[in-house]
C-alpha positions in Angstrom: -77.4 13.3 19.6 -74.5 13.9 21.9 -71.9 16.3 20.8 -68.6 14.8 19.4 -65.7 15.1 21.8 -63.3 17.9 21.2 -60.2 16.3 19.5 -58.4 19.5 18.6 -54.8 19.9 19.9 -53.2 23.2 20.4 -50.5 24.0 17.9 -47.7 24.2 20.4 -48.7 20.8 21.8 -48.9 19.3 18.3 -45.4 20.4 17.5 -44.2 18.8 20.7 -45.9 15.5 19.9 -44.5 15.5 16.3 -41.0 16.2 17.6 -41.4 13.2 20.1 -42.6 11.0 17.3 -39.7 12.1 15.1 -37.2 11.0 17.7 -39.0 7.8 18.6 -36.9 4.7 18.0 -40.0 2.6 17.7 -41.4 4.8 14.9 -38.1 4.6 13.0 -38.0 0.8 13.3 -41.7 0.6 12.1 -40.9 2.8 9.1 -37.9 0.6 8.2 -40.0 -2.5 8.6 -42.8 -1.2 6.3 -40.2 -0.1 3.8 -38.6 -3.5 3.6 -42.1 -5.1 3.3 -43.1 -2.8 0.4 -39.7 -3.4 -1.3 -40.2 -7.1 -1.2 -43.8 -6.8 -2.4 -42.9 -4.8 -5.5 -39.5 -6.1 -6.3 -39.2 -9.5 -4.7 -36.7 -10.6 -2.1 -34.0 -8.0 -1.5 -30.4 -9.1 -2.3 -28.2 -9.9 0.7 -25.6 -7.3 1.4 -22.0 -8.1 0.6 -20.0 -9.0 3.7 -16.7 -7.2 3.9 -14.0 -6.9 6.4 -13.7 -3.2 7.5 -12.5 -1.2 10.4 -15.0 1.1 12.1 -14.1 4.6 13.1 -16.5 6.4 15.5 -16.8 10.0 16.2 -19.1 12.0 18.5 -21.5 14.4 16.8 -23.9 16.8 18.5 -27.5 16.5 17.3 -30.3 18.4 19.0 -28.3 18.7 22.2 -27.5 14.9 22.2 -24.4 13.0 21.4 -24.7 10.3 18.8 -22.1 8.0 17.2 -21.3 8.4 13.6 -19.7 5.3 12.0 -17.4 5.4 9.0 -16.4 2.3 7.0 -12.8 2.2 6.1 -11.2 -0.1 3.4 -8.6 -2.4 4.9 -6.1 -4.8 3.3 -6.8 -8.5 4.0 -4.3 -10.2 6.1 -3.2 -12.5 3.3 -2.3 -9.4 1.1 -0.5 -7.3 3.7 2.9 -8.6 2.6 2.3 -7.3 -0.9 1.5 -3.7 0.0 5.2 -2.7 -0.3 5.3 -4.0 -3.9 2.0 -2.1 -4.7 3.7 1.1 -3.6 6.8 0.1 -5.5 4.8 -0.4 -8.7 3.8 3.3 -8.7 7.4 4.3 -8.3 8.8 2.0 -11.0 6.0 3.1 -13.4 7.4 6.6 -13.3 11.0 5.6 -13.7 11.9 5.1 -17.4 15.0 2.9 -16.9 13.5 0.7 -14.2 10.2 0.4 -16.0 12.1 -1.0 -19.0 13.5 -3.8 -16.9 10.8 -4.5 -14.3 7.6 -3.8 -16.2 8.6 -5.4 -19.5 5.6 -7.6 -20.7 2.0 -7.3 -21.6 0.3 -8.8 -18.5 -1.0 -7.3 -15.4 1.5 -4.7 -14.3 1.6 -5.8 -10.6 2.1 -9.5 -11.5 4.7 -8.5 -14.1 6.6 -6.5 -11.5 6.8 -9.5 -9.2 7.7 -11.9 -11.9 10.5 -9.8 -13.4 11.9 -8.6 -10.1 12.3 -12.3 -8.9 14.7 -13.1 -11.8 18.5 -13.1 -11.2 19.3 -11.5 -14.6 16.9 -8.6 -13.8 18.5 -8.1 -10.3 21.8 -7.6 -12.1 20.3 -5.4 -14.8 18.7 -3.2 -12.1 22.1 -2.9 -10.3 23.8 -2.0 -13.6 21.2 0.7 -14.4 21.5 2.3 -11.0 25.3 2.0 -10.9 25.5 3.9 -14.2 23.3 6.6 -12.8 25.5 6.9 -9.7 28.7 7.1 -11.9 27.0 9.9 -13.8 26.6 11.9 -10.5 23.1 10.8 -9.6 22.3 10.0 -5.9 20.1 7.0 -5.5 16.5 7.8 -4.4 14.5 6.0 -1.8 12.5 4.3 -4.5 15.6 3.1 -6.4 17.0 1.6 -3.2 13.6 -0.1 -2.7 13.6 -1.5 -6.2 17.0 -3.0 -5.8 16.1 -4.5 -2.4 12.9 -5.9 -3.7 14.8 -7.7 -6.5 17.1 -9.4 -4.0 14.2 -10.3 -1.7 12.0 -11.8 -4.4 14.8 -13.7 -6.1 15.8 -15.3 -2.8 12.1 -16.4 -2.3 12.6 -18.6 -5.4 15.5 -20.5 -3.7 15.3 -23.2 -1.1 18.9 -23.5 0.2 21.5 -21.0 -0.5 20.7 -17.3 -0.8 22.2 -14.4 -2.7 23.5 -11.6 -0.5 24.9 -8.1 -0.5 28.6 -7.3 0.0 29.5 -4.1 1.9 32.6 -2.0 2.0 34.3 -0.6 5.1 34.0 3.2 5.2 37.4 4.6 5.9 39.2 1.5 4.6 41.5 1.3 1.6 40.2 1.1 -1.9 40.8 -2.3 -3.5 40.0 -2.6 -7.2 39.5 -6.4 -6.8 36.7 -5.8 -4.4 35.4 -2.3 -5.2 34.3 -0.1 -8.0 35.0 3.6 -7.7 32.8 6.5 -8.6 35.3 8.9 -10.1 39.0 8.2 -10.5 40.7 9.8 -7.5 41.4 9.0 -3.9 42.5 5.7 -2.3 40.4 5.8 0.9 36.7 4.9 1.0 34.6 7.9 1.8 31.1 6.4 1.4 29.5 3.2 0.1 27.3 4.2 -2.9 25.8 0.7 -3.7 26.4 -2.7 -2.1 28.0 -5.4 -4.1 26.1 -8.6 -5.2 27.1 -12.1 -4.2 25.3 -15.0 -6.0 24.0 -18.1 -4.1 27.2 -19.9 -4.9 29.3 -17.3 -3.0 30.8 -15.6 -6.0 30.9 -11.8 -6.3 29.1 -10.8 -9.4 29.0 -7.1 -8.8 31.7 -5.2 -6.8 30.7 -2.7 -4.1 30.4 0.8 -5.6 32.2 3.3 -3.5 33.2 7.0 -3.4 36.8 7.7 -2.5 38.8 10.6 -1.3 
């Protein structure tokens, strides 16, 4: 009987072969294919993955002296919803503002929809103006979020109209104070130093809130 051929492989060569197999694209594909087949055999057809719109960020990583791409999936806002992002941010600000919350988040429905519905009403635009004007008269300077809330009310209200639009009325800094057109923060000075809040003109062209100004 002939001797069996010598099939032994030296340890250093075996390590080299195993390393080559480990890096083999064909082997990886084969393992994935077997895994899918076994999964279907035991659990039936695998569910189709959800298709989502994402942006892909790629960065280079060093792995065993080679550069490989690492992909990161990032949540993105759908095109149809991009116009609503500013109101989503405003919702967080209004939620933390007791006086604005009482006007713009009054109701028991979804907070985001409640904000949009309430801010689009003329009466609430005037209520928000009154709330903020009272704070200014008490020495409070309007914050960025308070300005945004007032602007959102005007914008959303005008979206409910087809023809005429409500507008803001501004004062001329350095001009004379006129009680028929202006409201004053404090009670001294006859020259306008700064406009604190714009006035409100309704769609019919009537001034419903005078410009709030600081005088010197």
